[in-house]
C-alpha positions as CSV (number, residue, x, y, z in Angstrom):
1,M,-138.4,78.7,-121.8
2,N,-141.5,76.8,-122.9
3,K,-139.3,74.7,-125.3
4,Q,-137.0,73.9,-122.4
5,L,-140.0,72.8,-120.2
6,K,-141.3,70.7,-123.0
7,R,-137.9,69.0,-123.4
8,I,-137.7,68.3,-119.6
9,S,-141.3,66.9,-119.6
10,A,-140.6,64.7,-122.5
11,L,-137.4,63.4,-120.9
12,L,-139.2,62.8,-117.6
13,A,-142.0,60.9,-119.4
14,A,-139.5,58.7,-121.2
15,T,-137.6,58.0,-118.0
16,L,-140.9,57.0,-116.3
17,A,-141.9,54.8,-119.2
18,F,-138.5,53.1,-119.2
19,A,-138.7,52.6,-115.4
20,G,-142.2,51.2,-115.7
21,C,-141.1,48.8,-118.5
22,S,-138.0,47.7,-116.5
23,Y,-140.2,47.1,-113.5
24,Y,-142.7,45.1,-115.5
25,L,-139.9,43.0,-117.2
26,S,-138.2,42.4,-113.8
27,N,-141.5,41.2,-112.3
28,A,-142.2,39.0,-115.3
29,Y,-138.8,37.5,-115.1
30,Q,-139.1,36.8,-111.3
31,A,-142.5,35.3,-111.9
32,Q,-141.2,33.1,-114.6
33,K,-138.2,32.1,-112.5
34,K,-140.5,31.3,-109.6
35,Q,-142.8,29.3,-111.8
36,R,-139.8,27.4,-113.2
37,G,-138.8,26.7,-109.6
38,H,-142.0,24.7,-109.2
39,E,-141.8,23.1,-112.6
40,T,-141.6,19.3,-112.3
41,V,-140.0,16.8,-114.6
42,Y,-143.6,15.9,-115.8
43,D,-144.4,19.6,-116.6
44,R,-141.2,19.7,-118.7
45,I,-142.1,16.4,-120.5
46,Q,-145.6,17.8,-121.2
47,A,-144.1,21.0,-122.7
48,G,-141.5,19.0,-124.7
49,K,-138.6,20.5,-122.8
50,S,-135.3,18.8,-122.1
51,I,-134.7,16.9,-118.9
52,S,-131.7,15.6,-117.1
53,Y,-131.3,12.3,-115.2
54,L,-129.0,10.3,-113.0
55,V,-128.7,6.5,-112.8
56,V,-127.4,5.0,-109.5
57,G,-127.0,1.3,-110.0
58,D,-125.1,-1.9,-110.8
59,S,-124.3,-3.6,-114.1
60,I,-127.9,-3.6,-115.2
61,G,-128.0,0.1,-114.3
62,R,-125.1,0.6,-116.7
63,G,-126.7,-1.5,-119.4
64,S,-124.2,-4.4,-119.4
65,G,-125.3,-7.1,-121.9
66,A,-126.3,-4.7,-124.7
67,S,-124.6,-5.3,-128.0
68,S,-123.7,-1.6,-128.4
69,H,-124.1,1.6,-126.4
70,S,-127.2,2.6,-128.4
71,Y,-129.1,-0.5,-127.1
72,K,-128.5,0.2,-123.4
73,W,-131.9,0.9,-121.8
74,F,-131.2,4.5,-121.0
75,K,-130.1,5.3,-124.6
76,Q,-133.2,3.6,-125.9
77,L,-135.3,5.6,-123.5
78,E,-133.6,8.8,-124.6
79,H,-134.4,8.0,-128.2
80,K,-138.0,7.1,-127.5
81,M,-138.6,10.3,-125.5
82,L,-137.1,12.4,-128.2
83,Q,-139.1,10.8,-131.0
84,A,-142.4,10.6,-129.3
85,N,-142.4,13.7,-127.1
86,A,-139.7,16.0,-128.5
87,T,-138.1,15.7,-125.0
88,A,-134.3,15.5,-125.0
89,M,-132.8,13.5,-122.1
90,R,-129.3,14.0,-120.9
91,G,-127.9,11.7,-118.2
92,N,-125.0,10.7,-115.9
93,Q,-124.4,7.4,-114.3
94,I,-123.0,6.4,-110.8
95,V,-122.8,2.7,-111.7
96,Q,-120.5,-0.3,-111.1
97,S,-120.8,-3.9,-112.1
98,G,-121.3,-6.0,-109.1
99,A,-122.3,-3.1,-106.9
100,T,-124.8,-3.2,-104.0
101,A,-126.9,-0.4,-102.6
102,F,-124.1,0.1,-100.0
103,E,-121.6,0.9,-102.7
104,G,-124.2,3.1,-104.5
105,L,-124.8,5.0,-101.3
106,F,-121.1,5.5,-100.7
107,K,-120.3,6.6,-104.3
108,L,-123.3,8.9,-104.3
109,Q,-122.0,10.6,-101.2
110,T,-118.3,10.8,-102.2
111,T,-118.8,11.8,-105.9
112,K,-121.6,14.3,-105.6
113,Q,-119.2,17.1,-106.6
114,E,-118.7,15.3,-109.9
115,Y,-122.5,15.2,-110.5
116,P,-123.6,18.6,-109.2
117,G,-126.5,19.1,-111.7
118,K,-130.1,19.7,-110.6
119,Y,-131.5,16.4,-111.9
120,D,-135.1,16.0,-112.9
121,L,-135.1,12.2,-112.6
122,V,-133.0,9.7,-110.6
123,F,-133.2,5.9,-111.5
124,V,-132.2,3.5,-108.8
125,V,-131.2,0.0,-110.0
126,F,-130.2,-2.5,-107.2
127,G,-131.2,-5.8,-105.6
128,E,-129.8,-8.7,-107.5
129,N,-126.2,-8.3,-106.2
130,D,-127.4,-7.3,-102.8
131,R,-129.1,-10.6,-102.0
132,K,-125.7,-12.4,-102.3
133,Y,-124.2,-10.3,-99.5
134,M,-126.9,-9.4,-97.0
135,N,-130.4,-10.3,-95.9
136,A,-133.5,-8.4,-96.9
137,H,-133.6,-6.5,-93.6
138,E,-130.1,-5.2,-94.0
139,F,-130.8,-4.4,-97.7
140,G,-133.9,-2.4,-96.6
141,V,-131.9,-0.2,-94.3
142,L,-129.3,0.6,-97.0
143,Y,-131.9,1.0,-99.8
144,E,-133.9,3.5,-97.7
145,A,-130.7,5.3,-96.8
146,L,-129.9,5.6,-100.5
147,I,-133.4,6.9,-101.4
148,R,-133.2,9.5,-98.6
149,K,-129.7,10.7,-99.6
150,I,-131.0,11.2,-103.2
151,K,-133.9,13.3,-101.9
152,V,-131.5,15.4,-99.8
153,F,-129.0,15.9,-102.7
154,Y,-131.7,16.4,-105.5
155,P,-134.9,17.5,-103.8
156,K,-136.6,18.5,-107.0
157,A,-136.0,15.2,-108.8
158,D,-138.5,12.4,-109.0
159,I,-137.2,8.9,-108.3
160,I,-138.0,5.8,-110.3
161,T,-136.9,2.5,-108.7
162,V,-136.3,-0.6,-110.9
163,T,-136.9,-4.2,-109.7
164,E,-134.3,-6.0,-111.8
165,N,-135.4,-8.9,-114.1
166,P,-133.3,-11.6,-112.5
167,L,-134.4,-10.8,-108.9
168,R,-136.4,-13.7,-107.5
169,N,-136.1,-13.1,-103.8
170,Q,-139.5,-12.1,-102.7
171,A,-138.4,-10.4,-99.5
172,F,-136.0,-8.1,-101.5
173,I,-138.8,-7.4,-104.0
174,E,-141.2,-6.4,-101.2
175,A,-138.5,-4.2,-99.6
176,I,-138.0,-2.3,-102.8
177,E,-141.8,-1.9,-103.3
178,T,-142.5,-0.8,-99.7
179,I,-139.7,1.7,-99.5
180,S,-140.6,3.1,-103.0
181,A,-144.3,3.5,-102.0
182,H,-143.3,5.2,-98.7
183,Y,-141.3,7.9,-100.6
184,Q,-143.8,8.0,-103.5
185,A,-141.1,6.8,-105.9
186,S,-142.5,5.0,-109.0
187,N,-141.4,1.3,-108.9
188,V,-141.1,-0.6,-112.2
189,N,-140.9,-4.4,-111.9
190,M,-138.9,-5.7,-114.9
191,A,-139.3,-9.4,-113.8
192,E,-143.0,-9.0,-114.2
193,A,-142.5,-7.2,-117.5
194,F,-140.4,-10.1,-118.8
195,R,-142.9,-12.7,-117.7
196,A,-145.7,-10.7,-119.4
197,T,-144.0,-11.3,-122.8
198,G,-144.6,-15.0,-122.5
199,K,-141.0,-15.6,-123.7
200,A,-138.4,-17.7,-121.9
201,P,-136.2,-15.5,-119.7
202,A,-133.1,-16.9,-121.5
203,S,-134.3,-15.4,-124.8
204,L,-134.3,-11.9,-123.2
205,T,-130.9,-12.1,-121.5
206,K,-127.3,-12.4,-122.6
207,D,-126.3,-14.7,-119.7
208,G,-129.4,-15.5,-117.7
209,V,-129.0,-12.2,-115.7
210,H,-128.1,-9.2,-117.9
211,P,-130.7,-8.3,-120.5
212,N,-129.8,-8.5,-124.2
213,D,-130.9,-5.9,-126.7
214,E,-134.5,-7.1,-126.8
215,G,-134.5,-7.3,-123.0
216,Y,-133.3,-3.7,-122.7
217,T,-136.0,-2.7,-125.2
218,I,-138.5,-4.0,-122.6
219,Y,-136.8,-1.9,-119.9
220,A,-137.0,1.3,-122.1
221,G,-140.6,0.6,-123.0
222,E,-141.7,0.0,-119.4
223,L,-139.9,3.1,-118.1
224,Y,-141.4,5.1,-120.9
225,K,-144.9,3.9,-120.0
226,Q,-144.3,4.9,-116.4
227,L,-143.1,8.4,-117.3
228,M,-146.1,8.9,-119.6
229,A,-148.5,7.7,-116.8
230,N,-146.8,10.1,-114.3
231,T,-147.1,12.9,-116.9
232,R,-150.8,12.3,-117.5
233,Q,-151.4,12.2,-113.7
234,K,-149.3,15.4,-113.3
235,K,-147.4,13.6,-110.5
236,K,-145.9,15.9,-107.9
237,I,-142.5,15.5,-106.4
238,A,-142.8,14.2,-102.8
239,G,-140.7,15.7,-100.1
240,L,-138.6,13.9,-97.5
241,T,-140.8,12.2,-95.1
242,R,-140.3,10.3,-91.8
243,P,-138.0,7.3,-92.2
244,L,-139.2,3.7,-92.0
245,F,-136.0,2.7,-90.2
246,K,-134.6,4.5,-87.3
247,D,-131.6,6.7,-87.9
248,S,-131.5,5.9,-91.6
249,D,-129.8,9.1,-92.7
250,I,-126.4,7.5,-93.1
251,T,-123.2,9.4,-93.8
252,F,-120.0,7.5,-94.2
253,D,-116.5,7.9,-92.6
254,L,-113.3,6.4,-94.0
255,Y,-110.7,5.3,-91.4
256,T,-107.2,4.3,-92.2
257,G,-105.7,3.9,-88.7
258,V,-104.2,0.5,-88.2
259,T,-103.9,-1.0,-84.7
260,K,-102.0,-4.2,-85.6
261,Q,-100.6,-5.7,-88.7
262,K,-98.3,-8.5,-89.8
263,G,-97.0,-9.1,-93.4
264,F,-98.7,-6.1,-95.0
265,L,-96.7,-3.4,-96.8
266,N,-98.0,0.2,-97.5
267,T,-97.8,0.5,-101.3
268,D,-99.2,3.5,-103.0
269,N,-101.6,4.1,-100.0
270,Y,-102.9,0.5,-100.1
271,Y,-101.9,-2.1,-97.5
272,T,-100.7,-5.0,-99.7
273,S,-99.9,-8.7,-99.1
274,E,-99.9,-12.1,-100.8
275,T,-98.7,-14.1,-97.9
276,K,-101.0,-16.6,-96.2
277,G,-101.6,-15.7,-92.5
278,S,-100.7,-12.0,-92.9
279,Y,-103.3,-9.8,-91.2
280,I,-104.2,-6.2,-90.5
281,E,-106.6,-4.8,-87.9
282,F,-108.7,-1.6,-87.8
283,P,-110.9,-0.2,-85.0
284,F,-114.3,1.0,-86.1
285,Y,-117.5,2.2,-84.4
286,G,-121.2,1.7,-85.1
287,S,-123.3,-1.1,-86.4
288,L,-122.2,-0.9,-90.1
289,L,-118.9,-1.9,-91.7
290,G,-117.5,-1.8,-95.2
291,I,-114.1,-1.9,-96.8
292,K,-112.3,0.2,-99.5
293,L,-110.1,-2.0,-101.6
294,L,-108.7,-2.7,-105.0
295,R,-110.1,-5.6,-107.0
296,S,-108.0,-7.0,-109.8
297,P,-107.3,-10.1,-111.9
298,A,-104.7,-11.2,-109.4
299,G,-107.1,-10.9,-106.5
300,G,-107.2,-13.4,-103.6
301,Q,-109.5,-14.0,-100.6
302,I,-109.7,-12.2,-97.2
303,K,-111.1,-13.8,-94.1
304,V,-112.9,-11.2,-92.0
305,L,-113.1,-11.4,-88.2
306,I,-115.1,-8.9,-86.1
307,D,-114.3,-8.7,-82.4
308,G,-112.3,-11.9,-82.7
309,K,-115.1,-14.0,-84.4
310,Y,-115.2,-15.1,-88.0
311,Y,-117.8,-13.2,-90.0
312,T,-117.3,-13.7,-93.7
313,T,-114.7,-14.2,-96.5
314,V,-114.3,-11.5,-99.2
315,S,-112.9,-12.0,-102.7
316,T,-110.7,-9.3,-104.2
317,W,-110.8,-10.7,-107.7
318,W,-112.2,-8.7,-110.7
319,P,-111.6,-9.1,-114.4
320,F,-109.9,-5.6,-114.4
321,Q,-108.4,-3.5,-111.7
322,R,-111.0,-1.2,-110.0
323,E,-111.3,0.5,-106.7
324,R,-114.4,-0.9,-104.9
325,Y,-116.4,-0.2,-101.7
326,I,-117.5,-3.5,-100.4
327,Y,-120.3,-4.2,-97.8
328,I,-119.2,-6.4,-94.9
329,A,-121.8,-6.2,-92.1
330,S,-124.6,-4.3,-90.5
331,G,-126.8,-4.8,-87.5
332,L,-123.8,-5.0,-85.2
333,S,-124.1,-3.6,-81.7
334,P,-123.5,0.1,-81.2
335,G,-120.1,1.2,-80.0
336,K,-116.5,0.4,-80.7
337,H,-115.4,-2.8,-82.6
338,T,-112.2,-4.3,-84.1
339,V,-112.0,-5.9,-87.5
340,R,-109.2,-8.1,-88.7
341,F,-108.6,-8.8,-92.4
342,E,-106.6,-12.0,-92.8
343,A,-105.0,-13.2,-96.1
344,T,-105.9,-16.8,-96.8
345,G,-103.3,-17.3,-99.5
346,E,-106.0,-18.7,-101.7
347,S,-106.9,-17.3,-105.2
348,S,-110.4,-16.4,-106.0
349,K,-112.2,-19.0,-108.2
350,N,-111.9,-16.9,-111.4
351,N,-108.3,-16.1,-110.8
352,I,-106.0,-17.7,-113.3
353,S,-102.9,-15.7,-112.3
354,N,-101.6,-18.0,-109.6
355,K,-101.5,-15.0,-107.3
356,A,-103.6,-14.1,-104.3
357,L,-103.1,-10.4,-104.0
358,I,-104.7,-8.4,-101.2
359,Q,-104.8,-4.5,-101.5
360,L,-107.0,-2.7,-99.0
361,S,-107.0,1.0,-98.0
362,S,-109.5,1.7,-95.2
363,V,-112.6,0.7,-93.4
364,I,-116.0,2.4,-94.1
365,M,-118.2,3.1,-91.1
366,T,-121.0,5.4,-90.2
367,K,-120.2,9.0,-89.2
368,K,-120.6,9.9,-85.6
369,I,-123.0,12.5,-84.4
370,E,-122.5,13.6,-80.8
371,G,-120.7,10.3,-80.1
372,K,-123.4,8.1,-81.5
373,P,-123.4,6.1,-84.7
374,L,-126.1,7.0,-87.2
375,L,-127.2,3.5,-88.2
376,D,-129.6,1.5,-86.0
377,S,-130.8,-1.5,-87.9
378,K,-133.9,-2.0,-85.8
379,P,-137.0,-1.1,-87.9
380,Y,-140.1,0.6,-86.6
381,N,-142.8,-1.9,-85.7
382,H,-145.0,-1.0,-88.6
383,F,-142.3,-2.0,-91.1
384,K,-140.7,-5.4,-90.9
385,I,-138.6,-7.2,-93.5
386,K,-137.9,-10.9,-92.9
């Protein structure tokens, strides 16, 4: 009987010990998990841990101009971080040559399922293309909307904004700086970095715009310095704050419903025409308008009329076929509008095919909430962009 009691006691003690150990390990795991939840990108750099990043940008964002993939700015930055800090960087890109912040915002929204990772860093690279299609105020609305969308999708990521080396428009530069400061994003001005070298800009670029290998080495070096400064300062990740622009949390809708058309054929879900004078009309609501279309080497030119008045002309030429999301207008009056896209029959200036092909799919507008468009382009009084 005594032996049986001893066996029971020993079994009970072992069970209690195992339970205690399991409880301790469980609590330790939860504490570690909780601690990792508060771990910033700069904590990970300090510890030599790997980090993940996303680039949202244009041709400079994708490293166009580099002689090889290894000389693109983000690959040089990856190499520098690994060699100097034992920190491995792995990244994805939502980038497109010729893109504006409008296209970046649209692609970020519509391709998020392809980039579901919990990124530690997001680089934003826009401005030089935007100045060709919009004024600084319109750019500010879209740039802030992009920053806010990134913070909604990736709340634990820090944001680094890049002022591109060819950008000379001071109002655009100030918009990037002001919005970056408001959201506590680190802004790196590459135009200033290029000037600081004392070298002629042409010697640091491939074509006067896109950096060459040496130019992208400057990009990587400046971004590395910013990351190291943020690490030393133990920079915290800022939360989503009050917007500078009213109703700047933009979500897009695509609309394919045609009210009138002449001379366009529906081919593979694209309304297609090469005939001068052919037109197609769409209704849309809200103050923002874009268009989803195909650009190609045979691209022509489209005249855009909003509510019966000429607004702009859009080229559909590109050196290779690519689906694009093109900014048309913002700051329109709230409510319902009509847009007409009219084929001019003229080839774009770089088109050598003797064709003037128009292939468009749908209009892009802001999503309605309770019958109201989200975008109102009027800024708050404390933040004005000329």
